[in-house]
Residue, then its C-alpha position, 0 to 999 in steps of 0.5 A: m484790590n482790597l489788599l492794594k487799597s489798604l497798602m496804598e493807605i499807609s502814608f509816609e512823610a513827604m520829606n526825609n532828612y538824610r545824614y550823609k557821607a560823600l567824597n570830594k575831588s581831593g579823595s576826602i570824605e565830607a559829612g552832612n545833612y540834607e532834606c529832600e523827598n528821596m534818595k535821588k534828590l539827594m544824589l542830584h544835590l551832591q552831583k551839583k556840589e561835585l561830590i560822590l555819595v558814599k553813604a547815606i541814612t534817614v534820620s527822619k522821626k515822623l514815619d508812620f512806622g514809628k522808629i522802625a528804620f528801612h536800613k535792613k539790607m537784603t542778602y544776595k540770595q533774597l536779592s536774586l529771588f527778588c529780581k527773578q520774581v520781578a522779572s517773571i511778573l513784568d514779562s507777563g505785562m503786569p503794572l509795576v504797582e500790582a507786581f509789588t503788591i503781589l511780591s509784598m505778600d511773600y515778605k515780613g517785618i521791615l522788608k515788607q514795610n519797604m515793600v509798601k513803601i515802594i508801592n506808595g511811591l509808585s502810586r504817587g507817580e514816582t519812578l521805580y528808581s526813585s521809589m526803591a532808592s527811598c528804601t535806604n541801604m536796602f538795595p545796592d547802589f548799582m542795582l538801582q542804577m541798573i533799574r534807572i537804565g531799564e526804566y529809560s530803555g524800556k527793558l526793565d524786565k530783562i534788566f531784573l533777569e540780568l540782576s538775578i543771575h548777577f546776585h545768584k552768582q555772588y551768592k555761590l561765591k560767598q558760599k564757596l568762600i564760607n565753605a573754604a573757611t569753615y573747615p580750618m575754623i572748626v579745626f581751630i575751635m577743636s584745637q582750642i578745646a583739645v588744649l583746654f581739656l589737656m591743660t586742665t585735666i591731664v597735665p595737672s594729674m601728671m604734674e602732681l605725679i612728677r613733682s612728687s617723684g623729685g625728679k628733674i623737670p625739663l624747661l619745656t615741661k616747666i613752661m607747660f606746667s606754668i601754663s596749665d596753673f595759669i589756665k586752671n586758676n583763671i579759667f572763668l577770667i579767660i573765657a570772659v576776656a575771650l567772649i568779650i574780644s569776640f564780641y568786640c571784634f564782631k562789633i568792629i566787623s559789623k560796623n565795617k570799622l575794620d578794613i578786612y581787605v587791608v588785613l587780608k592783603h598783608i597775609r601772604f597766602l590769602a592776598k591773591i585770592n583776596k584781590k582776585v575776588n574783589s576785582y571780580k566783584i567790581l568788574r562784574a558790576v561795572n560791566l553789568i551796568y555798562s553793558s545795559g546802557g550805562n556809561i563808564v563813569n556811573a558804572l564805576e561810581s556805583s561798583s563802589g557799593i558792592v565792596n566793603s573796603k574803604y581803601l578800595k572805595k577810595q581807589i575806585f572814586n580816584s579812578v572815576f575822577s580821572i576819567k572825568k578828567g579825560m584820562a583813558i579808562s584803562n589807565s585810570l583802573k590802574q589806580i585800582e590795585v586789585i585790577d591786574s596787568v592782564t585785565i588792564a591790557l584786555i580793557k586797553l585793547g577793547e577801548g582801542a578797538g571800540k569793543l570795551e563790552d566784550m573785553l570786559s566780559k572776557a576779563i570777567n570769565i578769566l577772573e571767575d575761573d581764576v577765583d574758582g582755581y584759588i578757592n579750590r586750591f585753598s580748600e585742598l591745602i588748608q585741610p591737611i595744614s589744619i590737621l597737621f596744626l592741631a596734631i603739632v599742638v597736641a603732640t607738643i603738650m604730650f611731648a612736654v609731659m611724657i618727657p620727665m615720665f620716660t626719664l623717671y621710668n628709666t631711673i627706676 
C-alpha cells in the first residue's frame, strides 16, 4: 500500500501540447499542434476535422520528470510479456490500479515512468485506453484500439491474452527474418575483411616481385595493383568514409526517412517475401481488432501503425476512405498492393456470405505458411550463394596475381 500511495503522489501536467501529423481526404499530410489532456482527445479533435492521425509527439515542457520524453517503444517481446502478465492479473480479479502497480515493479527507466503515468491516469478515473494512449508512441495504435474494445465489452483479460499471442508471433517472425539475414551479412563482412587483407599484404608483396622481374603485366593484374595501391595509401580515409556512411544510413533508417519497403520491392529476389510479410502484418492486425468487436474501418486505420512504410500507410488510408465512401471491403483492399488476389478473393467470399472473420483467419493462416516457406527457402538459397560470392571475390584477386607469376615461371 505504501508503494501504491507513493506512486500516486507523482503528479503530471493536466494539459499536454501535441505536435501531430495527419492524413487528409486527398491523401496529403497535414501537420499542426493541439493542446489537450490526452491522446484520446487529440484523436477526437482530428476525427472532427476528418483527419487520420499518423504520428503525434508530446512537446510539453512541464512534466515532473524534467526533460524525459515518454516516447520509448516496447519491443515485441516486451509487449508480449506485458500483455500476458496483465491478462493473468486481470483474470485473478485484481483491480487495474493494483495490477499496474505490481507490473511497474518489474520495469526501470522510461518504461517504469510510463507505468506510473498509467497508474496516475487510472487513479484519476480515466479509462485504461486513455491512460495508455497518454504514453506517446509506447504502445501500437491497434493495441490501444483493442484495449478500448475490451473495456467496452468487459473482456479486457481475453483481449490482453490475444494481444500477447499476436506480439509473440510478431516477435518470432522478426527473429526468423533476422536469422535469415545474419548469415549473408556475416559472409559479406568476412569478404570485405579478406579483400582488405589480400590487398594490403599479399598483393603488394607480389606486386614488387612481378615488377622487379620486368615481365609483362596483364590488364586484370594492373587493375588489381592500382586498387591495392589506392587501398594501401588511403586505408584510414576509406575506413573513416565507411564509418560515416554507415552512421548516416543508420540515422536515416532509424528515423524512417528511408522507406525500406520501397527499396526491397525493387530487389527481385526479396520483393515477394517483402510483400508477404507486410500483408501478413496488416491482415493479422485487422483481424485481431475486427474479431474482438471493432469495425473494419477502425481495424484498417489501426493496422497502419504495424507497418513502417509511409508508402503502404498511404495505401491503407486510401482504402479506409474508400470504405467510408461505400466501396466494398474487398474492392477497397485492392488499393493495398501487398494484399494478393487470392486473399482478396477469400475476403470477397467472406464479405458476401457474412463470414468475413472466418475468411480473414483462413487468409492469415495461408499467408503465415507462405511467409515461413519463403523465409526457409531464402535461408537455404542464400547460404551457398554467400559462400560462392566470397569464393569468387578471393579467387578473382588470387587469379589476377597468379597469372603473371605463372608467365614468369614459364620464361625461366
